[in-house]
VMD Tcl script that draws the C-alpha trace (Angstrom):
set ca {
  {0.00 0.04 -0.02}
  {1.57 3.50 -1.05}
  {2.22 6.04 1.68}
  {-0.28 8.73 1.97}
  {0.76 12.02 0.57}
  {1.85 14.67 2.99}
  {-1.11 16.96 4.37}
  {0.23 19.92 2.29}
  {-0.14 17.88 -0.90}
  {-3.91 17.36 -0.31}
  {-4.07 21.14 0.48}
  {-2.31 22.20 -2.64}
  {-4.45 19.76 -4.62}
  {-7.83 20.71 -3.21}
  {-6.94 24.54 -3.79}
  {-5.91 23.63 -7.42}
  {-9.20 22.07 -8.11}
  {-10.99 24.97 -6.40}
  {-9.13 27.49 -8.36}
  {-9.79 25.74 -11.72}
  {-13.66 25.30 -11.11}
  {-14.49 28.76 -11.59}
  {-13.53 28.81 -15.52}
  {-13.65 24.71 -16.06}
  {-16.63 25.39 -18.22}
  {-14.76 27.55 -20.71}
  {-12.86 25.83 -23.49}
  {-10.66 26.75 -26.35}
  {-12.71 24.36 -28.30}
  {-15.97 25.86 -27.36}
  {-17.41 26.72 -30.80}
  {-15.77 23.85 -32.79}
  {-19.20 22.28 -33.40}
  {-21.69 25.16 -32.96}
  {-19.71 27.55 -35.32}
  {-16.43 26.12 -36.66}
  {-15.99 29.23 -38.92}
  {-16.20 31.70 -35.69}
  {-12.66 32.49 -34.90}
  {-11.41 32.73 -38.44}
  {-14.28 35.18 -39.24}
  {-13.19 37.29 -36.15}
  {-9.59 37.13 -37.34}
  {-10.34 38.28 -40.78}
  {-12.45 41.23 -39.51}
  {-9.80 42.43 -36.84}
  {-7.10 42.06 -39.46}
  {-8.69 44.36 -42.00}
  {-9.56 46.90 -39.25}
  {-5.88 46.94 -38.05}
  {-4.50 47.21 -41.34}
  {-6.94 50.10 -42.13}
  {-6.07 51.89 -38.79}
  {-2.94 50.61 -36.70}
  {-4.29 52.16 -33.66}
  {-7.46 50.05 -33.55}
  {-5.51 47.01 -32.30}
  {-4.56 48.90 -28.88}
  {-8.29 50.04 -28.84}
  {-9.74 46.62 -29.30}
  {-7.09 45.32 -26.75}
  {-8.11 48.01 -24.31}
  {-11.83 47.18 -24.50}
  {-11.30 43.56 -23.32}
  {-9.36 44.69 -20.23}
  {-11.86 47.37 -19.44}
  {-14.62 44.75 -19.63}
  {-12.80 42.20 -17.61}
  {-12.16 44.54 -14.82}
  {-15.81 45.49 -14.28}
  {-17.69 42.48 -12.87}
  {-15.75 40.08 -14.89}
  {-15.52 39.45 -18.71}
  {-19.21 39.87 -19.86}
  {-19.45 42.16 -22.59}
  {-20.99 44.85 -20.17}
  {-18.54 47.61 -21.69}
  {-20.42 47.34 -25.01}
  {-23.94 48.21 -23.80}
  {-25.41 51.71 -24.76}
  {-27.19 53.79 -22.09}
  {-30.86 53.30 -21.50}
  {-33.47 54.00 -18.94}
  {-32.07 50.92 -17.17}
  {-28.45 50.48 -18.16}
  {-26.00 53.07 -16.51}
  {-23.65 52.57 -19.47}
  {-19.97 51.91 -18.70}
  {-18.89 53.91 -21.69}
  {-19.73 56.89 -19.78}
  {-17.47 56.04 -16.80}
  {-14.13 58.27 -16.52}
  {-11.85 55.69 -17.98}
  {-14.15 55.07 -21.07}
  {-15.80 58.38 -21.69}
  {-14.41 59.84 -25.04}
  {-11.33 57.31 -24.91}
  {-12.75 53.77 -25.27}
  {-13.17 53.06 -29.00}
  {-13.64 50.33 -31.43}
  {-17.22 49.55 -30.83}
  {-18.01 49.89 -34.43}
  {-15.36 47.07 -35.20}
  {-16.80 45.08 -32.69}
  {-20.50 45.40 -34.13}
  {-18.90 44.60 -37.68}
  {-17.20 41.47 -36.23}
  {-20.58 40.44 -34.65}
  {-22.68 40.72 -37.87}
  {-20.03 38.75 -39.82}
  {-19.94 36.08 -37.07}
  {-23.60 35.56 -36.81}
  {-23.78 35.32 -40.60}
  {-20.96 32.76 -40.76}
  {-22.63 30.81 -37.76}
  {-26.41 31.43 -39.39}
  {-27.53 32.68 -36.10}
  {-26.33 34.38 -32.91}
  {-24.03 31.86 -31.09}
  {-20.83 33.60 -30.26}
  {-21.21 35.92 -27.22}
  {-20.14 39.63 -27.35}
  {-17.81 38.81 -24.40}
  {-16.19 35.97 -26.24}
  {-15.75 38.30 -29.24}
  {-13.67 40.82 -27.17}
  {-11.48 37.99 -25.75}
  {-10.79 36.66 -29.14}
  {-10.23 40.18 -30.68}
  {-7.87 41.31 -28.04}
  {-5.52 38.13 -28.87}
  {-6.08 38.79 -32.74}
  {-5.15 42.42 -32.34}
  {-1.98 41.67 -30.50}
  {-0.84 38.86 -33.12}
  {-1.83 41.56 -35.97}
  {0.89 44.09 -34.23}
  {3.62 41.33 -34.21}
  {2.86 39.91 -30.77}
  {2.54 36.41 -29.20}
  {-0.77 34.21 -29.80}
  {-2.45 32.13 -27.11}
  {-5.54 29.64 -26.88}
  {-8.40 31.91 -25.80}
  {-10.66 30.07 -23.44}
  {-14.24 30.55 -24.94}
  {-17.92 30.05 -23.32}
  {-18.56 33.16 -21.87}
  {-21.99 34.66 -21.90}
  {-23.10 38.17 -22.02}
  {-24.46 40.34 -19.16}
  {-27.73 41.80 -18.87}
  {-26.45 44.75 -16.75}
  {-23.64 47.31 -16.76}
  {-22.55 49.60 -13.98}
  {-20.81 52.91 -14.67}
  {-20.08 53.31 -10.90}
  {-18.27 50.18 -10.69}
  {-16.17 51.07 -14.04}
  {-15.15 54.31 -12.32}
  {-13.95 52.23 -9.11}
  {-12.53 49.02 -10.76}
  {-10.45 50.13 -13.77}
  {-7.14 51.20 -12.53}
  {-6.44 54.85 -12.83}
  {-3.23 56.50 -14.65}
  {-2.52 58.57 -11.31}
  {-2.26 55.06 -9.21}
  {0.69 54.46 -7.22}
  {2.43 51.18 -6.96}
  {0.71 49.86 -4.00}
  {-2.76 50.98 -5.42}
  {-1.90 49.18 -8.65}
  {-0.95 45.88 -6.90}
  {-4.00 46.12 -4.69}
  {-6.44 46.73 -7.52}
  {-5.00 43.73 -9.63}
  {-5.20 41.46 -6.25}
  {-8.82 42.44 -6.12}
  {-9.29 40.80 -9.64}
  {-7.37 37.78 -8.57}
  {-4.20 38.99 -10.47}
  {-0.81 38.87 -8.97}
  {2.15 41.56 -9.02}
  {3.67 39.52 -12.09}
  {0.43 39.83 -13.78}
  {0.12 43.64 -13.06}
  {3.68 44.12 -14.79}
  {2.76 41.80 -17.71}
  {-0.58 43.41 -18.59}
  {0.75 46.69 -18.30}
  {2.94 45.54 -21.21}
  {-0.17 46.07 -23.41}
  {0.86 49.83 -23.23}
  {3.46 48.78 -25.76}
  {0.80 49.66 -28.45}
  {-1.39 52.58 -28.60}
  {-1.74 56.20 -27.36}
  {-3.04 58.18 -24.45}
  {-4.74 61.42 -24.05}
  {-2.83 64.57 -22.70}
  {-5.64 64.79 -19.79}
  {-4.19 61.18 -18.50}
  {-0.63 62.12 -18.38}
  {-0.51 65.98 -17.96}
  {-0.02 65.81 -14.01}
  {3.02 63.33 -14.59}
  {4.94 65.60 -16.95}
  {4.30 68.95 -15.01}
  {4.28 67.61 -11.50}
  {6.23 64.33 -10.97}
  {10.04 64.05 -10.58}
  {10.26 60.41 -11.77}
  {10.58 61.43 -15.31}
  {13.30 62.03 -17.78}
  {13.47 65.84 -18.10}
  {14.04 65.88 -21.77}
  {11.09 63.49 -22.38}
  {8.98 65.73 -20.09}
  {9.76 68.73 -22.10}
  {8.85 66.98 -25.58}
  {5.44 66.23 -24.01}
  {4.79 69.53 -22.94}
  {4.60 70.67 -26.63}
  {1.80 68.21 -27.07}
  {0.23 68.57 -23.72}
  {0.12 72.21 -22.53}
  {-0.97 73.06 -18.90}
  {-4.55 74.38 -20.25}
  {-6.28 72.72 -23.02}
  {-5.66 69.98 -25.26}
  {-7.06 67.33 -23.34}
  {-7.67 65.09 -26.13}
  {-4.21 65.70 -27.59}
  {-2.57 62.14 -28.31}
  {0.80 60.88 -27.31}
  {2.10 57.25 -28.16}
  {2.64 55.10 -25.05}
  {6.07 54.03 -26.45}
  {8.20 54.87 -29.53}
  {6.42 52.17 -31.44}
  {2.86 52.20 -30.96}
  {1.89 50.10 -33.78}
  {4.22 47.34 -32.91}
  {3.84 44.92 -30.05}
  {7.43 44.78 -28.73}
  {9.42 45.57 -25.39}
  {10.26 49.22 -25.92}
  {7.81 50.08 -23.09}
  {9.72 48.44 -20.64}
  {13.13 49.74 -22.12}
  {11.24 53.30 -21.83}
  {10.58 52.67 -18.20}
  {14.00 51.87 -17.40}
  {14.88 55.20 -18.83}
  {12.38 56.99 -16.86}
  {10.33 57.50 -20.15}
  {6.82 56.02 -18.81}
  {4.15 58.34 -20.23}
  {1.47 57.72 -17.52}
  {2.47 58.12 -13.84}
  {1.12 54.62 -13.25}
  {3.42 53.08 -15.87}
  {6.77 54.67 -14.32}
  {5.61 53.45 -10.87}
  {6.36 49.94 -12.16}
  {10.18 51.03 -12.40}
  {10.59 53.46 -9.59}
  {12.76 51.65 -6.62}
  {9.44 49.20 -5.89}
  {9.17 45.48 -6.03}
  {8.57 45.27 -9.74}
  {11.67 46.88 -10.93}
  {13.50 43.64 -11.62}
  {10.66 42.26 -13.79}
  {10.54 45.57 -15.67}
  {14.29 45.22 -16.37}
  {14.10 41.70 -17.33}
  {11.09 42.38 -20.06}
  {13.26 45.41 -21.29}
  {15.68 43.03 -22.93}
  {13.75 39.52 -22.91}
  {11.22 39.51 -25.39}
  {10.76 35.74 -25.47}
  {9.73 35.75 -21.65}
  {7.36 38.66 -21.96}
  {5.69 37.11 -24.87}
  {5.20 33.98 -22.92}
  {4.03 35.67 -19.72}
  {1.88 38.00 -21.52}
  {0.04 35.31 -23.13}
  {-0.45 33.43 -19.97}
  {-1.62 36.68 -17.95}
  {-4.16 37.46 -20.82}
  {-5.63 33.78 -20.59}
  {-5.81 34.48 -16.56}
  {-7.44 38.05 -16.85}
  {-10.10 36.51 -19.52}
  {-11.14 34.03 -16.69}
  {-12.15 36.70 -14.32}
  {-15.82 35.93 -13.18}
  {-17.26 34.65 -16.65}
  {-20.88 34.07 -16.96}
  {-21.64 30.51 -18.25}
  {-24.20 28.00 -18.67}
  {-27.68 29.58 -18.22}
  {-26.32 32.91 -16.80}
  {-26.74 35.92 -18.85}
  {-27.62 35.70 -22.64}
  {-26.03 35.72 -25.92}
  {-26.77 39.28 -27.41}
  {-27.80 39.65 -31.00}
  {-26.82 43.29 -30.74}
  {-23.76 43.68 -28.57}
  {-24.98 47.23 -27.64}
  {-28.35 46.41 -26.13}
  {-30.13 43.61 -24.44}
  {-32.20 41.08 -26.22}
}
mol new
graphics top color blue
foreach p $ca { graphics top sphere $p radius 0.5 }
foreach p [lrange $ca 0 end-1] q [lrange $ca 1 end] { graphics top cylinder $p $q radius 0.2 }
display resetview
């Protein structure tokens, strides 16, 4: 008779089982039978949209982030305001900055035509679109877990409270990510999504005028784009290669050239410095870890089974 495993093994095993049950209903093969053309259809629309406007890749990736951080990855960010829906589109982190909704509409229409009926959820479309956007801009790929259903509610208040702000310090960022089941490594890795795209002047003005943890020459350059008054919507790239998914974001942080206060906090004498430094020269590790953290983030509180619905139109309830 084999010896019993030590108690620690049992505890770890039970914990591992509990950790996986939350998203065990999700599967990369979820649509293989109900709509085998789903993923290729999504990819073709994303590729065309990113080819037309390179910035769109970052915008579509950001929609998935901002969806998952508010009551889980449930497509709630896509709902337009109504008398009963307090739309997350009007929350501070999204208002006049979240974009790409028309591309999602286009994807939904194309997928429903390919499937012959509404089979693919808007929440799953966001998850796949995020992956395909990263790939279209030269980044890594991963198997997206699928089978999420769409929420029937949205919360502007939750979006204001849960989406990390550009003025957060490191401890606030760590705490925010922990509240979503993500650790310090996930924070540094997922922040790397800022290797593509742009930010508005209103989100980095305080950093360039008031912070000391910024390269003075870089700050001076940014002041031409972002005056002390006005120009709130003026754009600056988050790193020097905003249409290429690379490690330039981390190299910039090491040189004190983070565009947002929250970016530079990741390399400012704290516990995340070593990982930022590693990613600044180790593309392979960053790509592998980014893929893993995106899968982990995509598993935040999905609606499955009979929960929620499969929206016919991503902007409104059925």
